[in-house]
CHARMM internal coordinates of N, CA and C (Angstrom, degrees):
IC EDIT
DIST 1 N 1 CA 1.4570
DIST 1 CA 1 C 1.5229
ANGL 1 N 1 CA 1 C 111.15
DIST 1 C 2 N 1.3102
ANGL 1 CA 1 C 2 N 117.47
DIHE 1 N 1 CA 1 C 2 N 1.64
DIST 2 N 2 CA 1.4603
ANGL 1 C 2 N 2 CA 119.81
DIHE 1 CA 1 C 2 N 2 CA -178.05
DIST 2 CA 2 C 1.5197
ANGL 2 N 2 CA 2 C 113.17
DIHE 1 C 2 N 2 CA 2 C -66.16
DIST 2 C 3 N 1.3429
ANGL 2 CA 2 C 3 N 118.76
DIHE 2 N 2 CA 2 C 3 N -21.38
DIST 3 N 3 CA 1.4537
ANGL 2 C 3 N 3 CA 120.66
DIHE 2 CA 2 C 3 N 3 CA 179.72
DIST 3 CA 3 C 1.5364
ANGL 3 N 3 CA 3 C 112.43
DIHE 2 C 3 N 3 CA 3 C -84.00
DIST 3 C 4 N 1.3243
ANGL 3 CA 3 C 4 N 117.52
DIHE 3 N 3 CA 3 C 4 N -8.13
DIST 4 N 4 CA 1.4573
ANGL 3 C 4 N 4 CA 121.53
DIHE 3 CA 3 C 4 N 4 CA -178.24
DIST 4 CA 4 C 1.5273
ANGL 4 N 4 CA 4 C 111.14
DIHE 3 C 4 N 4 CA 4 C -89.47
DIST 4 C 5 N 1.3500
ANGL 4 CA 4 C 5 N 116.84
DIHE 4 N 4 CA 4 C 5 N 155.16
DIST 5 N 5 CA 1.4682
ANGL 4 C 5 N 5 CA 119.76
DIHE 4 CA 4 C 5 N 5 CA 176.02
DIST 5 CA 5 C 1.5293
ANGL 5 N 5 CA 5 C 111.10
DIHE 4 C 5 N 5 CA 5 C -58.75
DIST 5 C 6 N 1.3092
ANGL 5 CA 5 C 6 N 116.56
DIHE 5 N 5 CA 5 C 6 N 144.78
DIST 6 N 6 CA 1.4672
ANGL 5 C 6 N 6 CA 121.80
DIHE 5 CA 5 C 6 N 6 CA -179.40
DIST 6 CA 6 C 1.5245
ANGL 6 N 6 CA 6 C 112.57
DIHE 5 C 6 N 6 CA 6 C -85.68
DIST 6 C 7 N 1.3330
ANGL 6 CA 6 C 7 N 116.53
DIHE 6 N 6 CA 6 C 7 N -34.32
DIST 7 N 7 CA 1.4618
ANGL 6 C 7 N 7 CA 121.40
DIHE 6 CA 6 C 7 N 7 CA -179.69
DIST 7 CA 7 C 1.5351
ANGL 7 N 7 CA 7 C 109.03
DIHE 6 C 7 N 7 CA 7 C -68.15
DIST 7 C 8 N 1.3547
ANGL 7 CA 7 C 8 N 118.13
DIHE 7 N 7 CA 7 C 8 N 126.71
DIST 8 N 8 CA 1.4676
ANGL 7 C 8 N 8 CA 120.35
DIHE 7 CA 7 C 8 N 8 CA -176.31
DIST 8 CA 8 C 1.5286
ANGL 8 N 8 CA 8 C 114.19
DIHE 7 C 8 N 8 CA 8 C -59.83
DIST 8 C 9 N 1.3183
ANGL 8 CA 8 C 9 N 118.71
DIHE 8 N 8 CA 8 C 9 N -35.66
DIST 9 N 9 CA 1.4666
ANGL 8 C 9 N 9 CA 121.03
DIHE 8 CA 8 C 9 N 9 CA -179.81
DIST 9 CA 9 C 1.5345
ANGL 9 N 9 CA 9 C 110.58
DIHE 8 C 9 N 9 CA 9 C -68.51
DIST 9 C 10 N 1.3207
ANGL 9 CA 9 C 10 N 116.51
DIHE 9 N 9 CA 9 C 10 N -43.94
DIST 10 N 10 CA 1.4620
ANGL 9 C 10 N 10 CA 120.47
DIHE 9 CA 9 C 10 N 10 CA 178.35
DIST 10 CA 10 C 1.5304
ANGL 10 N 10 CA 10 C 109.88
DIHE 9 C 10 N 10 CA 10 C -67.96
DIST 10 C 11 N 1.3253
ANGL 10 CA 10 C 11 N 116.66
DIHE 10 N 10 CA 10 C 11 N -39.95
DIST 11 N 11 CA 1.4613
ANGL 10 C 11 N 11 CA 121.12
DIHE 10 CA 10 C 11 N 11 CA 177.64
DIST 11 CA 11 C 1.5244
ANGL 11 N 11 CA 11 C 110.50
DIHE 10 C 11 N 11 CA 11 C -61.15
DIST 11 C 12 N 1.3178
ANGL 11 CA 11 C 12 N 117.66
DIHE 11 N 11 CA 11 C 12 N -43.97
DIST 12 N 12 CA 1.4631
ANGL 11 C 12 N 12 CA 121.90
DIHE 11 CA 11 C 12 N 12 CA 178.76
DIST 12 CA 12 C 1.5232
ANGL 12 N 12 CA 12 C 110.47
DIHE 11 C 12 N 12 CA 12 C -59.69
DIST 12 C 13 N 1.3261
ANGL 12 CA 12 C 13 N 117.54
DIHE 12 N 12 CA 12 C 13 N -46.14
DIST 13 N 13 CA 1.4605
ANGL 12 C 13 N 13 CA 120.90
DIHE 12 CA 12 C 13 N 13 CA 178.76
DIST 13 CA 13 C 1.5195
ANGL 13 N 13 CA 13 C 112.21
DIHE 12 C 13 N 13 CA 13 C -62.17
DIST 13 C 14 N 1.3254
ANGL 13 CA 13 C 14 N 116.17
DIHE 13 N 13 CA 13 C 14 N -41.47
DIST 14 N 14 CA 1.4661
ANGL 13 C 14 N 14 CA 121.41
DIHE 13 CA 13 C 14 N 14 CA 179.69
DIST 14 CA 14 C 1.5296
ANGL 14 N 14 CA 14 C 110.83
DIHE 13 C 14 N 14 CA 14 C -64.50
DIST 14 C 15 N 1.3249
ANGL 14 CA 14 C 15 N 116.68
DIHE 14 N 14 CA 14 C 15 N -48.22
DIST 15 N 15 CA 1.4677
ANGL 14 C 15 N 15 CA 120.94
DIHE 14 CA 14 C 15 N 15 CA -178.79
DIST 15 CA 15 C 1.5241
ANGL 15 N 15 CA 15 C 110.54
DIHE 14 C 15 N 15 CA 15 C -65.74
DIST 15 C 16 N 1.3252
ANGL 15 CA 15 C 16 N 117.96
DIHE 15 N 15 CA 15 C 16 N -42.17
DIST 16 N 16 CA 1.4636
ANGL 15 C 16 N 16 CA 119.87
DIHE 15 CA 15 C 16 N 16 CA 178.95
DIST 16 CA 16 C 1.5179
ANGL 16 N 16 CA 16 C 111.74
DIHE 15 C 16 N 16 CA 16 C -63.77
DIST 16 C 17 N 1.3257
ANGL 16 CA 16 C 17 N 117.66
DIHE 16 N 16 CA 16 C 17 N -36.92
DIST 17 N 17 CA 1.4617
ANGL 16 C 17 N 17 CA 120.50
DIHE 16 CA 16 C 17 N 17 CA 176.75
DIST 17 CA 17 C 1.5274
ANGL 17 N 17 CA 17 C 110.17
DIHE 16 C 17 N 17 CA 17 C -63.55
DIST 17 C 18 N 1.3246
ANGL 17 CA 17 C 18 N 117.16
DIHE 17 N 17 CA 17 C 18 N -44.27
DIST 18 N 18 CA 1.4629
ANGL 17 C 18 N 18 CA 121.20
DIHE 17 CA 17 C 18 N 18 CA 178.44
DIST 18 CA 18 C 1.5299
ANGL 18 N 18 CA 18 C 110.68
DIHE 17 C 18 N 18 CA 18 C -62.96
DIST 18 C 19 N 1.3366
ANGL 18 CA 18 C 19 N 117.14
DIHE 18 N 18 CA 18 C 19 N -43.49
DIST 19 N 19 CA 1.4657
ANGL 18 C 19 N 19 CA 120.79
DIHE 18 CA 18 C 19 N 19 CA 178.64
DIST 19 CA 19 C 1.5275
ANGL 19 N 19 CA 19 C 110.81
DIHE 18 C 19 N 19 CA 19 C -63.36
DIST 19 C 20 N 1.2998
ANGL 19 CA 19 C 20 N 117.29
DIHE 19 N 19 CA 19 C 20 N -42.56
DIST 20 N 20 CA 1.4636
ANGL 19 C 20 N 20 CA 121.37
DIHE 19 CA 19 C 20 N 20 CA -178.82
DIST 20 CA 20 C 1.5311
ANGL 20 N 20 CA 20 C 111.60
DIHE 19 C 20 N 20 CA 20 C -66.10
DIST 20 C 21 N 1.3222
ANGL 20 CA 20 C 21 N 116.42
DIHE 20 N 20 CA 20 C 21 N -44.33
DIST 21 N 21 CA 1.4605
ANGL 20 C 21 N 21 CA 120.66
DIHE 20 CA 20 C 21 N 21 CA -170.51
DIST 21 CA 21 C 1.5286
ANGL 21 N 21 CA 21 C 115.21
DIHE 20 C 21 N 21 CA 21 C -92.58
DIST 21 C 22 N 1.3386
ANGL 21 CA 21 C 22 N 118.01
DIHE 21 N 21 CA 21 C 22 N -25.44
DIST 22 N 22 CA 1.4632
ANGL 21 C 22 N 22 CA 118.51
DIHE 21 CA 21 C 22 N 22 CA -169.76
DIST 22 CA 22 C 1.5280
ANGL 22 N 22 CA 22 C 116.38
DIHE 21 C 22 N 22 CA 22 C -131.71
DIST 22 C 23 N 1.3339
ANGL 22 CA 22 C 23 N 119.19
DIHE 22 N 22 CA 22 C 23 N -23.89
DIST 23 N 23 CA 1.4638
ANGL 22 C 23 N 23 CA 120.40
DIHE 22 CA 22 C 23 N 23 CA -170.61
DIST 23 CA 23 C 1.5271
ANGL 23 N 23 CA 23 C 112.04
DIHE 22 C 23 N 23 CA 23 C -128.27
DIST 23 C 24 N 1.3374
ANGL 23 CA 23 C 24 N 117.52
DIHE 23 N 23 CA 23 C 24 N 130.84
DIST 24 N 24 CA 1.4642
ANGL 23 C 24 N 24 CA 120.44
DIHE 23 CA 23 C 24 N 24 CA 178.82
DIST 24 CA 24 C 1.5340
ANGL 24 N 24 CA 24 C 113.88
DIHE 23 C 24 N 24 CA 24 C -79.45
DIST 24 C 25 N 1.3556
ANGL 24 CA 24 C 25 N 117.27
DIHE 24 N 24 CA 24 C 25 N -7.28
DIST 25 N 25 CA 1.4654
ANGL 24 C 25 N 25 CA 119.47
DIHE 24 CA 24 C 25 N 25 CA 178.96
DIST 25 CA 25 C 1.5255
ANGL 25 N 25 CA 25 C 110.11
DIHE 24 C 25 N 25 CA 25 C -156.51
DIST 25 C 26 N 1.3106
ANGL 25 CA 25 C 26 N 114.88
DIHE 25 N 25 CA 25 C 26 N 159.78
DIST 26 N 26 CA 1.4633
ANGL 25 C 26 N 26 CA 120.63
DIHE 25 CA 25 C 26 N 26 CA 177.31
DIST 26 CA 26 C 1.5245
ANGL 26 N 26 CA 26 C 110.50
DIHE 25 C 26 N 26 CA 26 C -65.43
DIST 26 C 27 N 1.3235
ANGL 26 CA 26 C 27 N 116.93
DIHE 26 N 26 CA 26 C 27 N -36.56
DIST 27 N 27 CA 1.4646
ANGL 26 C 27 N 27 CA 119.90
DIHE 26 CA 26 C 27 N 27 CA 179.01
DIST 27 CA 27 C 1.5252
ANGL 27 N 27 CA 27 C 111.70
DIHE 26 C 27 N 27 CA 27 C -61.11
DIST 27 C 28 N 1.3261
ANGL 27 CA 27 C 28 N 116.70
DIHE 27 N 27 CA 27 C 28 N -42.49
DIST 28 N 28 CA 1.4700
ANGL 27 C 28 N 28 CA 119.82
DIHE 27 CA 27 C 28 N 28 CA 179.42
DIST 28 CA 28 C 1.5211
ANGL 28 N 28 CA 28 C 111.29
DIHE 27 C 28 N 28 CA 28 C -67.06
DIST 28 C 29 N 1.3244
ANGL 28 CA 28 C 29 N 117.75
DIHE 28 N 28 CA 28 C 29 N -40.12
DIST 29 N 29 CA 1.4644
ANGL 28 C 29 N 29 CA 120.93
DIHE 28 CA 28 C 29 N 29 CA 176.66
DIST 29 CA 29 C 1.5240
ANGL 29 N 29 CA 29 C 110.21
DIHE 28 C 29 N 29 CA 29 C -59.89
DIST 29 C 30 N 1.3233
ANGL 29 CA 29 C 30 N 116.95
DIHE 29 N 29 CA 29 C 30 N -49.10
DIST 30 N 30 CA 1.4639
ANGL 29 C 30 N 30 CA 120.94
DIHE 29 CA 29 C 30 N 30 CA -177.15
DIST 30 CA 30 C 1.5310
ANGL 30 N 30 CA 30 C 111.36
DIHE 29 C 30 N 30 CA 30 C -63.55
DIST 30 C 31 N 1.3194
ANGL 30 CA 30 C 31 N 117.16
DIHE 30 N 30 CA 30 C 31 N -41.38
DIST 31 N 31 CA 1.4619
ANGL 30 C 31 N 31 CA 120.28
DIHE 30 CA 30 C 31 N 31 CA 179.57
DIST 31 CA 31 C 1.5217
ANGL 31 N 31 CA 31 C 110.85
DIHE 30 C 31 N 31 CA 31 C -64.81
DIST 31 C 32 N 1.3199
ANGL 31 CA 31 C 32 N 117.03
DIHE 31 N 31 CA 31 C 32 N -45.95
DIST 32 N 32 CA 1.4562
ANGL 31 C 32 N 32 CA 120.70
DIHE 31 CA 31 C 32 N 32 CA -176.93
DIST 32 CA 32 C 1.5228
ANGL 32 N 32 CA 32 C 112.57
DIHE 31 C 32 N 32 CA 32 C -69.27
DIST 32 C 33 N 1.3231
ANGL 32 CA 32 C 33 N 116.68
DIHE 32 N 32 CA 32 C 33 N -39.54
DIST 33 N 33 CA 1.4614
ANGL 32 C 33 N 33 CA 121.03
DIHE 32 CA 32 C 33 N 33 CA -177.82
DIST 33 CA 33 C 1.5290
ANGL 33 N 33 CA 33 C 112.57
DIHE 32 C 33 N 33 CA 33 C -90.61
DIST 33 C 34 N 1.3232
ANGL 33 CA 33 C 34 N 116.57
DIHE 33 N 33 CA 33 C 34 N 0.97
DIST 34 N 34 CA 1.4668
ANGL 33 C 34 N 34 CA 122.57
DIHE 33 CA 33 C 34 N 34 CA -179.46
DIST 34 CA 34 C 1.5321
ANGL 34 N 34 CA 34 C 111.60
DIHE 33 C 34 N 34 CA 34 C 55.26
DIST 34 C 35 N 1.3246
ANGL 34 CA 34 C 35 N 114.71
DIHE 34 N 34 CA 34 C 35 N 52.62
DIST 35 N 35 CA 1.4625
ANGL 34 C 35 N 35 CA 123.11
DIHE 34 CA 34 C 35 N 35 CA 179.83
DIST 35 CA 35 C 1.5240
ANGL 35 N 35 CA 35 C 107.89
DIHE 34 C 35 N 35 CA 35 C -111.09
DIST 35 C 36 N 1.3209
ANGL 35 CA 35 C 36 N 116.74
DIHE 35 N 35 CA 35 C 36 N 137.58
DIST 36 N 36 CA 1.4596
ANGL 35 C 36 N 36 CA 121.33
DIHE 35 CA 35 C 36 N 36 CA 174.65
DIST 36 CA 36 C 1.5294
ANGL 36 N 36 CA 36 C 107.82
DIHE 35 C 36 N 36 CA 36 C -73.44
DIST 36 C 37 N 1.3343
ANGL 36 CA 36 C 37 N 116.30
DIHE 36 N 36 CA 36 C 37 N 114.77
DIST 37 N 37 CA 1.4688
ANGL 36 C 37 N 37 CA 121.58
DIHE 36 CA 36 C 37 N 37 CA -174.36
DIST 37 CA 37 C 1.5345
ANGL 37 N 37 CA 37 C 111.54
DIHE 36 C 37 N 37 CA 37 C -59.46
DIST 37 C 38 N 1.3200
ANGL 37 CA 37 C 38 N 117.51
DIHE 37 N 37 CA 37 C 38 N -46.53
DIST 38 N 38 CA 1.4664
ANGL 37 C 38 N 38 CA 120.04
DIHE 37 CA 37 C 38 N 38 CA -177.47
DIST 38 CA 38 C 1.5268
ANGL 38 N 38 CA 38 C 111.46
DIHE 37 C 38 N 38 CA 38 C -65.90
DIST 38 C 39 N 1.3268
ANGL 38 CA 38 C 39 N 117.45
DIHE 38 N 38 CA 38 C 39 N -35.92
DIST 39 N 39 CA 1.4636
ANGL 38 C 39 N 39 CA 120.50
DIHE 38 CA 38 C 39 N 39 CA 177.32
DIST 39 CA 39 C 1.5310
ANGL 39 N 39 CA 39 C 110.63
DIHE 38 C 39 N 39 CA 39 C -66.85
DIST 39 C 40 N 1.3257
ANGL 39 CA 39 C 40 N 116.72
DIHE 39 N 39 CA 39 C 40 N -41.13
DIST 40 N 40 CA 1.4620
ANGL 39 C 40 N 40 CA 120.89
DIHE 39 CA 39 C 40 N 40 CA 178.03
DIST 40 CA 40 C 1.5273
ANGL 40 N 40 CA 40 C 110.63
DIHE 39 C 40 N 40 CA 40 C -62.27
DIST 40 C 41 N 1.3171
ANGL 40 CA 40 C 41 N 116.18
DIHE 40 N 40 CA 40 C 41 N -47.50
DIST 41 N 41 CA 1.4721
ANGL 40 C 41 N 41 CA 120.57
DIHE 40 CA 40 C 41 N 41 CA 179.37
DIST 41 CA 41 C 1.5227
ANGL 41 N 41 CA 41 C 110.59
DIHE 40 C 41 N 41 CA 41 C -61.27
DIST 41 C 42 N 1.3198
ANGL 41 CA 41 C 42 N 116.86
DIHE 41 N 41 CA 41 C 42 N -41.24
DIST 42 N 42 CA 1.4670
ANGL 41 C 42 N 42 CA 121.39
DIHE 41 CA 41 C 42 N 42 CA 179.05
DIST 42 CA 42 C 1.5272
ANGL 42 N 42 CA 42 C 111.20
DIHE 41 C 42 N 42 CA 42 C -63.99
DIST 42 C 43 N 1.3262
ANGL 42 CA 42 C 43 N 117.25
DIHE 42 N 42 CA 42 C 43 N -45.14
DIST 43 N 43 CA 1.4671
ANGL 42 C 43 N 43 CA 120.86
DIHE 42 CA 42 C 43 N 43 CA 179.53
DIST 43 CA 43 C 1.5217
ANGL 43 N 43 CA 43 C 111.08
DIHE 42 C 43 N 43 CA 43 C -61.89
DIST 43 C 44 N 1.3165
ANGL 43 CA 43 C 44 N 117.13
DIHE 43 N 43 CA 43 C 44 N -41.56
DIST 44 N 44 CA 1.4580
ANGL 43 C 44 N 44 CA 119.88
DIHE 43 CA 43 C 44 N 44 CA 179.91
DIST 44 CA 44 C 1.5313
ANGL 44 N 44 CA 44 C 111.61
DIHE 43 C 44 N 44 CA 44 C -73.02
DIST 44 C 45 N 1.3190
ANGL 44 CA 44 C 45 N 117.74
DIHE 44 N 44 CA 44 C 45 N -31.45
DIST 45 N 45 CA 1.4657
ANGL 44 C 45 N 45 CA 121.10
DIHE 44 CA 44 C 45 N 45 CA 177.04
DIST 45 CA 45 C 1.5220
ANGL 45 N 45 CA 45 C 110.87
DIHE 44 C 45 N 45 CA 45 C -64.07
DIST 45 C 46 N 1.3274
ANGL 45 CA 45 C 46 N 117.27
DIHE 45 N 45 CA 45 C 46 N -31.58
DIST 46 N 46 CA 1.4634
ANGL 45 C 46 N 46 CA 120.69
DIHE 45 CA 45 C 46 N 46 CA 176.96
DIST 46 CA 46 C 1.5262
ANGL 46 N 46 CA 46 C 111.40
DIHE 45 C 46 N 46 CA 46 C -61.77
DIST 46 C 47 N 1.3233
ANGL 46 CA 46 C 47 N 116.53
DIHE 46 N 46 CA 46 C 47 N -27.67
DIST 47 N 47 CA 1.4645
ANGL 46 C 47 N 47 CA 121.02
DIHE 46 CA 46 C 47 N 47 CA 176.78
DIST 47 CA 47 C 1.5152
ANGL 47 N 47 CA 47 C 112.65
DIHE 46 C 47 N 47 CA 47 C -91.21
DIST 47 C 48 N 1.3433
ANGL 47 CA 47 C 48 N 116.97
DIHE 47 N 47 CA 47 C 48 N 2.19
DIST 48 N 48 CA 1.4584
ANGL 47 C 48 N 48 CA 121.15
DIHE 47 CA 47 C 48 N 48 CA 178.30
DIST 48 CA 48 C 1.5199
ANGL 48 N 48 CA 48 C 113.75
DIHE 47 C 48 N 48 CA 48 C 90.14
DIST 48 C 49 N 1.3252
ANGL 48 CA 48 C 49 N 117.52
DIHE 48 N 48 CA 48 C 49 N 14.18
DIST 49 N 49 CA 1.4650
ANGL 48 C 49 N 49 CA 121.28
DIHE 48 CA 48 C 49 N 49 CA -177.46
DIST 49 CA 49 C 1.5207
ANGL 49 N 49 CA 49 C 110.55
DIHE 48 C 49 N 49 CA 49 C -102.79
DIST 49 C 50 N 1.3273
ANGL 49 CA 49 C 50 N 115.52
DIHE 49 N 49 CA 49 C 50 N 146.07
DIST 50 N 50 CA 1.4545
ANGL 49 C 50 N 50 CA 120.54
DIHE 49 CA 49 C 50 N 50 CA 174.48
DIST 50 CA 50 C 1.5172
ANGL 50 N 50 CA 50 C 108.96
DIHE 49 C 50 N 50 CA 50 C -134.24
DIST 50 C 51 N 1.3260
ANGL 50 CA 50 C 51 N 115.64
DIHE 50 N 50 CA 50 C 51 N 154.20
DIST 51 N 51 CA 1.4580
ANGL 50 C 51 N 51 CA 121.73
DIHE 50 CA 50 C 51 N 51 CA -177.53
DIST 51 CA 51 C 1.5154
ANGL 51 N 51 CA 51 C 110.19
DIHE 50 C 51 N 51 CA 51 C -84.97
DIST 51 C 52 N 1.3278
ANGL 51 CA 51 C 52 N 116.27
DIHE 51 N 51 CA 51 C 52 N 133.97
DIST 52 N 52 CA 1.4515
ANGL 51 C 52 N 52 CA 122.45
DIHE 51 CA 51 C 52 N 52 CA 174.21
DIST 52 CA 52 C 1.5210
ANGL 52 N 52 CA 52 C 107.40
DIHE 51 C 52 N 52 CA 52 C -112.60
DIST 52 C 53 N 1.3415
ANGL 52 CA 52 C 53 N 117.93
DIHE 52 N 52 CA 52 C 53 N 105.47
DIST 53 N 53 CA 1.4605
ANGL 52 C 53 N 53 CA 119.58
DIHE 52 CA 52 C 53 N 53 CA -176.53
DIST 53 CA 53 C 1.5276
ANGL 53 N 53 CA 53 C 113.59
DIHE 52 C 53 N 53 CA 53 C -65.28
DIST 53 C 54 N 1.3321
ANGL 53 CA 53 C 54 N 118.18
DIHE 53 N 53 CA 53 C 54 N -31.29
DIST 54 N 54 CA 1.4694
ANGL 53 C 54 N 54 CA 120.31
DIHE 53 CA 53 C 54 N 54 CA 179.38
DIST 54 CA 54 C 1.5260
ANGL 54 N 54 CA 54 C 111.10
DIHE 53 C 54 N 54 CA 54 C -64.86
DIST 54 C 55 N 1.3350
ANGL 54 CA 54 C 55 N 116.64
DIHE 54 N 54 CA 54 C 55 N -37.22
DIST 55 N 55 CA 1.4623
ANGL 54 C 55 N 55 CA 121.06
DIHE 54 CA 54 C 55 N 55 CA 178.91
DIST 55 CA 55 C 1.5369
ANGL 55 N 55 CA 55 C 111.79
DIHE 54 C 55 N 55 CA 55 C -92.77
DIST 55 C 56 N 1.3226
ANGL 55 CA 55 C 56 N 116.71
DIHE 55 N 55 CA 55 C 56 N -10.48
DIST 56 N 56 CA 1.4644
ANGL 55 C 56 N 56 CA 123.81
DIHE 55 CA 55 C 56 N 56 CA -176.78
DIST 56 CA 56 C 1.5340
ANGL 56 N 56 CA 56 C 111.36
DIHE 55 C 56 N 56 CA 56 C 53.01
DIST 56 C 57 N 1.3230
ANGL 56 CA 56 C 57 N 114.32
DIHE 56 N 56 CA 56 C 57 N 49.89
DIST 57 N 57 CA 1.4672
ANGL 56 C 57 N 57 CA 119.42
DIHE 56 CA 56 C 57 N 57 CA 176.67
DIST 57 CA 57 C 1.5204
ANGL 57 N 57 CA 57 C 110.72
DIHE 56 C 57 N 57 CA 57 C -159.38
DIST 57 C 58 N 1.3299
ANGL 57 CA 57 C 58 N 113.66
DIHE 57 N 57 CA 57 C 58 N 163.33
DIST 58 N 58 CA 1.4659
ANGL 57 C 58 N 58 CA 120.20
DIHE 57 CA 57 C 58 N 58 CA 174.11
DIST 58 CA 58 C 1.5172
ANGL 58 N 58 CA 58 C 108.05
DIHE 57 C 58 N 58 CA 58 C -94.41
DIST 58 C 59 N 1.3363
ANGL 58 CA 58 C 59 N 114.33
DIHE 58 N 58 CA 58 C 59 N 144.61
DIST 59 N 59 CA 1.4730
ANGL 58 C 59 N 59 CA 120.22
DIHE 58 CA 58 C 59 N 59 CA 173.47
DIST 59 CA 59 C 1.4866
ANGL 59 N 59 CA 59 C 110.75
DIHE 58 C 59 N 59 CA 59 C -148.37
END
COOR INIT
IC SEED 1 N 1 CA 1 C
IC BUILD
């Protein structure tokens, strides 16, 4: 996860852009980008964001 933005707001925008443009699910994004899913969710939760699988985005 060292290549990802550290700021939760910027990270949320980056991940949502990737989900919108390239990946149909968070699992596929994490597998392809070699990101630990639970660590990503935890980092974004610190900024108050949670994943909505129906919308395939964090809010």
